[in-house]
C-alpha positions in Angstrom: 171.5 106.2 93.6 171.9 102.5 95.1 173.8 101.8 97.7 175.9 98.7 97.2 174.3 95.8 99.5 178.2 95.6 100.3 178.5 98.9 101.9 175.1 98.3 103.4 176.4 95.0 105.7 179.3 97.1 106.7 177.6 100.3 108.1 175.6 98.0 109.7 178.0 95.7 111.3 179.9 99.1 112.1 177.0 100.1 114.0 176.3 96.7 115.1 180.1 97.0 116.6 179.7 100.4 118.5 176.1 99.3 120.0 177.5 95.7 121.3 180.6 98.4 122.7 178.3 100.8 124.2 176.4 98.1 126.2 179.6 96.3 127.4 181.2 99.5 128.3 177.6 100.2 130.1 178.1 96.9 131.6 181.5 97.4 132.9 180.6 100.6 134.9 177.7 99.0 136.4 179.7 96.5 137.0 182.4 98.4 138.5 179.8 100.9 140.7 178.3 97.8 142.2 182.1 96.7 143.3 182.5 99.7 144.5 179.6 100.3 146.6 179.8 97.0 147.7 183.7 97.5 149.1 183.0 100.8 150.3 179.4 99.6 152.3 182.2 96.9 153.9 185.0 99.3 154.8 182.2 102.1 155.9 183.8 105.0 153.6 181.8 107.3 151.0 178.8 106.4 149.6 178.5 104.0 152.3 175.5 105.4 153.8 174.2 106.0 150.6 174.9 102.6 149.6 173.0 101.3 152.7 169.7 103.0 152.4 169.7 102.2 148.7 169.7 98.7 149.6 167.6 99.0 153.0 165.5 100.9 150.9 165.3 98.5 147.9 164.6 95.6 150.3 161.6 97.1 152.0 160.3 98.0 149.3 160.4 94.7 147.7 158.9 93.3 151.1 156.0 95.7 150.7 155.1 94.6 147.0 154.9 91.5 148.2 153.5 91.2 151.3 150.5 93.1 149.4 149.5 90.1 147.2 148.8 87.6 150.5 147.6 88.9 153.3 147.5 86.0 155.7 151.2 86.0 154.9 151.3 88.4 157.4 152.2 88.1 161.3 148.2 89.3 161.6 146.9 85.6 160.6 148.8 82.9 162.9 147.9 79.6 162.8 144.8 78.9 165.1 145.9 76.6 168.0 142.5 74.7 168.3 139.3 74.8 166.7 137.5 76.0 169.5 135.9 79.8 169.2 134.0 82.1 171.1 133.2 82.1 174.8 135.2 78.9 176.1 134.9 79.2 180.0 132.7 81.6 181.8 132.4 81.5 185.4 130.2 84.3 186.3 130.5 84.3 190.3 133.9 84.6 189.9 134.8 86.7 187.0 134.8 90.8 187.0 132.0 92.5 185.9 131.8 94.6 182.9 132.2 94.1 178.9 135.7 93.6 177.0 137.0 95.9 174.3 139.7 94.7 172.2 140.9 95.1 168.6 141.7 92.4 166.1 143.9 92.3 163.0 141.0 91.7 160.2 141.1 95.3 159.4 140.4 98.8 161.2 138.3 97.4 163.8 137.4 97.1 167.3 134.6 95.2 169.2 132.6 95.6 172.1 131.5 92.2 173.9 129.3 91.3 176.8 130.4 88.6 179.3 128.4 86.1 177.1 130.8 86.4 174.2 127.9 88.6 172.2 129.6 91.6 170.3 127.2 94.4 171.5 128.9 96.9 169.8 131.7 97.5 166.6 134.0 101.1 165.5 135.1 100.1 161.5 136.8 102.9 159.6 139.6 101.6 157.2 142.7 103.9 156.8 141.4 105.0 153.4 138.9 106.4 155.3 140.9 108.8 157.1 144.5 109.0 155.3 145.5 112.2 152.7 148.3 113.6 151.6 149.2 115.0 154.6 150.0 111.4 156.0 153.6 110.9 156.3 152.8 107.6 155.1 153.1 108.5 151.3 151.8 105.3 149.7 149.8 102.9 152.3 149.2 99.3 152.5 146.2 98.1 151.6 143.6 98.8 154.1 143.6 94.2 154.7 146.7 95.4 156.3 146.3 98.2 158.6 144.4 97.3 162.0 144.0 99.5 165.2 146.7 98.3 167.6 145.3 100.3 170.2 141.6 101.5 171.1 140.7 104.1 174.2 137.1 104.3 175.0 135.5 107.5 176.5 132.6 107.8 178.0 130.0 109.0 175.0 130.9 106.1 172.9 133.7 108.0 171.2 137.0 106.2 170.6 140.7 106.8 170.0 142.6 104.7 168.0 146.3 104.1 166.8 146.7 102.8 163.2 149.4 100.3 162.2 150.4 99.2 158.6 152.0 95.6 159.0 154.7 94.6 155.9 156.1 98.3 156.3 158.1 100.3 157.7 157.7 102.7 159.8 154.6 101.1 160.2 153.0 103.8 162.5 150.0 105.0 160.7 148.3 107.5 162.8 146.3 108.0 165.2 142.1 109.4 164.9 139.6 110.0 167.3 136.3 108.3 166.1 132.5 108.9 167.6 130.4 105.9 168.7 129.2 105.2 164.9 132.6 105.4 163.7 132.5 108.8 162.0 136.0 110.8 161.8 136.7 113.7 164.9 140.0 114.4 164.3 143.4 112.7 162.9 146.8 113.1 163.0 148.6 111.4 160.5 152.3 111.3 161.8 154.2 107.6 162.3 152.1 106.8 165.9 152.7 103.1 166.9 152.0 100.9 169.8 150.7 102.3 172.2 149.3 105.6 174.1 147.9 107.1 177.4 144.8 109.2 178.1 145.5 111.5 181.5 143.3 112.8 184.0 143.1 115.9 182.4 142.9 113.9 178.9 146.3 115.3 177.3 147.1 112.2 175.2 150.9 110.8 175.4 151.5 108.8 172.3 154.9 107.4 170.4 155.9 108.3 167.0 158.9 106.9 165.2 161.0 108.1 162.3 164.5 107.2 160.2 167.2 109.4 161.1 170.3 109.4 159.1 172.8 110.9 160.9 175.9 109.0 162.6 176.1 109.6 166.4 180.1 109.6 167.2 178.9 108.3 170.7 176.7 105.7 169.7 178.6 104.5 166.2 177.5 100.9 166.1 174.1 102.5 165.2 174.2 102.9 161.2 172.1 105.6 159.5 169.0 105.2 158.5 167.9 104.0 162.0 164.2 104.4 163.6 164.5 106.8 166.9 161.2 107.0 168.9 159.4 110.2 170.2 157.5 110.8 173.1 154.9 113.2 172.1 151.8 114.8 173.9 148.6 115.7 171.7 145.8 117.7 172.1 142.5 116.1 172.5 140.2 118.5 171.1 142.1 118.3 167.6 145.1 116.1 168.1 147.8 118.8 167.4 151.0 117.5 168.6 151.9 120.2 171.7 155.2 118.3 172.2 157.7 115.8 171.0 161.1 114.1 172.3 163.2 112.4 170.9 164.3 109.2 173.4 167.7 108.5 171.6 168.8 112.1 172.8 167.3 111.4 176.0 169.0 108.5 176.7 172.3 110.2 174.8 172.0 113.1 177.3 171.1 111.2 180.7 173.2 109.4 182.8 171.8 105.9 180.9 173.4 106.7 177.4 175.4 103.1 177.9 172.4 101.5 177.5 172.2 102.7 173.9 175.3 100.1 173.8 173.0 97.1 174.8 171.2 97.3 170.9 171.7 93.4 169.6 172.5 93.6 166.0 169.7 92.0 164.8 167.7 95.4 166.1 170.7 97.9 164.9 167.3 98.9 162.3 164.8 99.6 165.2 167.2 100.0 168.2 164.4 101.3 170.7 161.1 99.9 169.8 159.1 101.1 172.6 156.2 99.6 173.0 154.3 101.1 176.2 153.7 104.4 177.3 151.9 105.6 181.1 152.3 108.9 182.3 152.8 108.8 186.2 149.3 110.7 188.3 148.5 110.8 191.2 148.4 107.7 194.0 150.0 105.8 191.1 153.0 108.1 191.0 153.3 107.8 194.6 153.0 104.4 194.6 155.8 104.0 192.1 158.0 106.6 194.0 158.0 104.2 197.3 159.7 101.7 195.0 161.7 104.3 192.9 162.4 107.5 194.3 162.8 109.0 190.9 159.0 108.0 189.9 156.9 111.6 190.2 154.1 112.9 188.9 154.0 114.0 185.3 157.1 111.7 184.6 156.5 109.0 181.9 157.0 105.2 182.6 158.3 103.3 179.0 159.0 99.9 177.5 161.5 99.5 175.3 161.5 96.4 173.9 165.2 95.4 171.6 167.5 97.6 174.1 169.1 95.0 176.1 166.5 92.4 175.2 164.1 94.6 176.9 164.3 97.8 179.4 161.9 99.7 181.2 162.9 103.9 181.6 160.8 106.7 183.0 161.3 109.7 180.9 161.5 113.6 182.7 159.6 116.0 180.2 160.9 118.5 181.4 164.2 118.2 181.1 163.7 115.5 178.0 166.1 113.1 179.8 165.7 109.3 181.3 166.1 109.7 185.0 166.2 106.1 185.6 166.3 102.7 183.8 166.3 99.2 184.6 166.6 95.9 183.0 165.1 92.9 184.7 164.1 88.6 184.4 162.0 89.8 181.8 162.5 89.6 177.4 161.1 91.3 174.7 158.6 92.9 176.7 155.0 94.9 176.2 152.7 97.1 178.2 154.2 97.9 182.0 151.3 98.6 183.9 151.7 100.1 187.8 149.9 98.4 190.7 148.3 99.9 193.6 151.5 98.1 195.5 154.0 99.6 193.7 154.6 96.8 191.6 155.1 96.6 187.9 152.6 94.3 185.7 154.0 93.4 182.4 153.7 91.0 179.2 156.8 89.3 179.3 156.9 87.8 176.1 160.2 86.1 176.1 161.0 85.4 179.0 159.7 81.8 180.2 161.5 78.8 179.8 160.0 75.7 180.4 156.6 74.0 179.5 154.1 75.8 178.1 155.1 78.3 175.1 157.3 80.7 175.7 155.5 83.4 177.4 154.1 84.7 180.6 152.8 87.4 183.0 154.5 88.9 185.8 154.3 91.5 188.6 158.3 92.6 189.4 159.3 94.4 192.3 160.5 97.7 190.8 163.0 98.2 193.3 164.6 94.7 193.6 163.7 92.9 190.4 162.0 90.0 192.5 159.2 88.4 190.5 156.2 88.5 193.0 153.3 86.3 190.8 153.4 84.4 187.7 150.9 83.4 185.2 152.3 81.4 182.5 151.3 78.3 180.3 151.9 74.5 180.9 151.6 70.9 180.0 147.6 71.3 179.2 147.5 74.8 178.8 149.6 76.7 175.9 150.3 80.3 176.7 152.2 82.3 174.2 152.7 85.2 171.8 156.0 86.2 171.0 154.8 90.0 169.8 152.4 91.9 170.6 149.9 91.4 174.0 148.8 93.1 177.1 147.4 92.5 180.7 145.0 94.3 183.0 145.1 93.7 186.5 141.6 94.4 187.7 139.6 95.8 190.6 139.2 92.0 192.2 142.5 91.2 191.7 142.0 88.7 188.7 143.9 89.6 185.3 142.5 90.4 182.0 145.5 89.0 179.8 145.6 89.4 175.5 146.7 86.5 174.3 147.3 88.1 170.7 149.1 85.6 168.7 146.7 83.0 170.6 143.4 85.4 169.5 142.3 84.9 172.9 141.0 87.0 175.7 141.3 84.9 179.2 140.7 85.9 182.7 143.1 84.3 185.2 142.4 84.6 189.5 145.6 84.9 191.3 146.1 81.6 191.4 146.5 81.6 187.8 142.6 79.4 187.5 140.8 80.8 183.9 137.6 82.0 184.9 136.5 83.7 181.3 137.7 82.5 178.1 137.5 83.8 174.6 138.9 83.3 171.1 138.2 85.0 168.3 135.8 83.0 165.8 136.8 84.8 162.7 139.0 82.5 159.9 140.6 82.7 157.0 143.2 80.7 155.0 143.6 76.9 153.9 140.9 74.9 155.5 139.9 77.7 158.1 143.0 77.2 159.7 144.2 80.7 160.5 142.5 83.6 162.9 143.3 87.4 163.2 145.6 88.3 165.9 143.8 89.9 169.0 145.9 93.2 169.7 144.6 94.6 172.4 142.1 94.3 175.2 140.6 96.6 177.8 137.4 95.6 180.3 135.1 98.6 180.2 132.4 99.1 183.6 129.0 100.0 182.3 128.9 102.6 184.8 132.0 104.2 184.0 129.8 105.4 180.6 127.8 108.2 180.0 123.8 107.2 180.6 122.6 107.1 176.9 125.6 105.5 175.7 125.2 102.3 178.4 121.4 102.2 177.8 122.4 102.1 173.7 124.4 99.0 174.5 121.9 97.5 177.3 119.5 97.6 174.4 121.9 96.2 171.7 122.8 93.4 174.0 119.0 92.1 174.7 118.4 92.1 171.4 121.4 90.1 170.7 120.1 87.6 173.7 116.8 87.4 171.7 118.4 86.6 168.8 119.7 83.7 170.3 116.8 82.1 171.5 
């Protein structure tokens, strides 16, 4: 039987009305949920933590997906300060001897260059060549946004590296040991980041991080989720983690717990941002102990960028507590070293207020906080790296500096005169106006290497020199 068209129209109209009502009903529920979530977040009541977590996760995911499409928009590719590239200055009589090892932001690679600037060896292994499902990072950034943050060269040509992913959080991607031909020896794909120290006995002291979800009653301004940093001890043979200590807990259970109150509002998601780790041993421990009695062999010297605008601290691995911490005339510092006179040498990223840029290298008396030596820019020579950066006091008294954002390595005398200067020649972007950062640099003495590897480097150098003739 054929249904009258008028009845069909009425049935369809009823369906449309019910469908429209359902859409309005669901929309109203979603709107009320949004308003309720917003009010809960403002009031700090249930389910505020879940709302905040979801918001941060969505924000991070959006940033991560956006960054994947334009690697040059990340902080790995700043704009070049000038067109100059390669070796710019070389006073061979006053510079310290040796080759220079450094890492760059144009991928997971490390370079070893001669004093002439010639590249005599490279290590390259993209993160996709080490990652597997055991990694703490479940969906890594593309290889062109994962780089070696730091590298350590062993005498036989093996290299120890940290992978970091720019545009992700947590950004620590793992640690790996490669042989001289960049073959993988071992890996540990926990969230290693920033720095590590290879101790005299071979043990590796590193940094990892992870999000915490707990609300601590005595530090209630840190709203979860927020990153906690960990000092870890790693086996050099296979990368196994032997010990792991939470630094937030190390502060909470120490006499320096109130320093956790000194986290600025813009760093609440990453309240410590630990960026330097070094185990004290031998003469180094004795030298620092003359200034800081809490400095003992086996304790770990740390640099924390965000807490109190920059804290330097000592961690006791046995008690798992902070035993000394201080602030000083630096701001957002990196790479704290102990000098033979017991002073501290560090990269002060934002503590220079004057012409020539915001950054400086300072030598500080650990006991008094007095600045004993400075290298900074001036009207003619800009010096600035707002993030990253490192330095190394060389045996002849010169200082090797890694000015990361400028893609520059420079060696300066005690009087601040540049006697060696190198800028990475890699360029990209519009009109080739961007260069990759130089993340970390270190001077390598040839006689510290195994004879066969040293001989290989000399052969490579000779071949490079013949090419340039």
